[in-house]
N, C-alpha and C positions, 0 to 999 in steps of 0.2 A: 212421095208426096200424096196426101189424101185430099180429096174434094168430095165429101160425102153427099152434100146437097147441091142440087143444081142452083147456080147463082151464088153459092157460098164462096168465101175466100179460101183458096187452097192453103194447106198447112203442111209443114215438114214435121215429122215425128222425131223428137229428140227426148226420149223418155227421161222423166215423166212429163215432159213439156210438149206443147205444140207451138210451132213458130209460124204465124201468119205470113203469107208471101203475096204481096200485091204487085202484079205485073200485067199490063202497064199501070204505073202509079199516077203519072201525070198525062195530060194530053201530049201527043208526040211532039208538037211544035213547042210546047212549054218546056218539056224535058231538054230539047235541043238548045233552046234559048238559055236555060239555066246552066247547062254545061258550059256554053260559051262565056256567060257572065262570070262563072266561078274561075275559069281559066284566066280570064283577063283582069279581074278586079280583086281577087283575094290576094293578100300579101303573103304568098307562099315563101317558106324558107326550109332549108334542110338543116335540122338541128343536130346536135351531138348527144350521144348517150354513153354512159360509162358502164362497161361490162368487164367483170373480173379485173378491175383496177385499170383498165385501158379505155381511152376515149375513142369513139368511132362516130362517123357520120351515119345517121339513120338512113336506111335504104328506101327513101321516099321523101317527098316534100309534105309539109303539114302546116296547119294554122288552127289555133284554138280561138274560137269565137264565143263570147259569153257576155252576160250582163257585167256592168262595171264592178271591178274588184274581185271577180271570181277566178282566181288562179287555180290551176290544175296540176297535180303532181303525180307522175307515174314514171317508173323505170329510172329514177334518179333525175328526171327532168322537172323543172318548174315552168309551166307555160303561162305567160302573161296574156290576158285576153285581148284580141282585136275587137273593135266595136262591131255590133250587129249592123250589117247594111240594111237599110230600110226595105230593100227588095227581098231580103231573106227572111224577115220576120213572119210574113204570112205563111211561108212554107213550114216554118217551125210550128206554128199553130195548127196547120193542116195535118202534119205528121203527128203532133201531140193528140189531136182529136181521135185519130185512128188508133194510136197506141194506148190511149187512156191515161196520158201523163202530161204534166205541164213542164215542157223542156225549157231550161234556161241557159243552155249551152250546146255547142256542137263542135266536135273534133273533125276537122276536114283533112283528108289525106289525098294526096295527088300521086298516083302511081304512073310514072312517065312511060315505062315500058315493062317487059316481063322480068327485068332484073330488080325492079322495085318490089318490096314485099313487106309483110308484117309477121313477126315470129309468134310462137305460141304464147298465149296469155289469157287472162280473164279481166274483164272490166270490174274489178272488185276493190278499187281504192276506197279508203274510208269516206272521202268526200261524197261518194255516190250512195252511201247508205248500205244497209245490209242486203237489200234485194232490189237492185236497180232494174228499171226497164230501159232497154237500149233499142233504138230504131235506126236501122242502117239503110240509107238511100244510095244506090249505085247509079253512076252516070258514066257513059263512055264504053270502053272495051269490056267484054265479058271476062271475068276472072273466076277461078275456082276458090270458094270459101270453104274452109274445113273446120270441123269440130272434132275433139277427142275428149273422152271422159277423163275427169281429173284423176280418178283412181285406177281405171282400167284403160290404158292407152291403146289397147287393141279395139276398143269400141269407138268407132269413128263415123262421121257423116260428111260427105262432100256435097256442096251446093254450087251450081253455076249461077252467078249473079250477073244478069245482063243489064244493058242500058235501060234506065227508067224503071228500076225495080226497088221495092221497099220490103226489107225483111225485119220483122219485129221479134226481138228476144225478150220474152216476158220475165217478170220477177222470178228469181230463183235459178235461172239458167247459169249465171256467172259463178254460182257456188258449186255447181256440179260439172261444168264443162269449160274446157279451154277452146279458143278458136285462133285461126291463123289465116293469112293469105300468102301461100307459098310462091316462090319464084316459078316462072315458066319459060321454057325455051320456044314455045309457040309464038309466032308473030301476033302481037296484040296492040290494039290502039290504047292511047292514054286513058286512064280511068280516074274518076274522082269519087270518093266515098265520103258521105256525110253521116257521122254517127251522133245522133241526137241523144242527149242525156240530161239528167237533172242533178245538180249539186244540192245536197240536202241541207248544208249549213249556210245556204244563201239567206 
């Protein structure tokens, strides 16, 4: 990670991109309250996914939150949106101001323990446009987030994402890099990840 200027936001180098990393992002008490609200009030569910012709439960709980009518399709799933809670809208604006994007949706993932995970993928669905900006807010247990180059799988980067941290993936990253959240055998607290995004056909 680089932090060239005193007071500047640290960045992770992911050539040819730089990923701003804000930690802490919120005041500590705000982050703790937000985690509790998300765990209690979000309508979590464990969806099913079809891989190689077979249906499986995804290894996490999730919830798609978006403006009315904004469905999201990925990996054979069609996610119908839950309504934005009033208490979550100011956070979306705050994250959007930092990322330089107007976010109209967020995919919330709940990793209950180290067995819950996310496989290799890019957020490159057509609804997101050709060069989406993705802002990822992590709350709860620290997990290792990994990148690998889409053409050279030996070119990788691992980032520990702790409680109350915001990682911004700027325009162009999804076209060049995959990312994943692997399983871990280490004891780890539950984690919630909010990935803010903009559907361009809204």
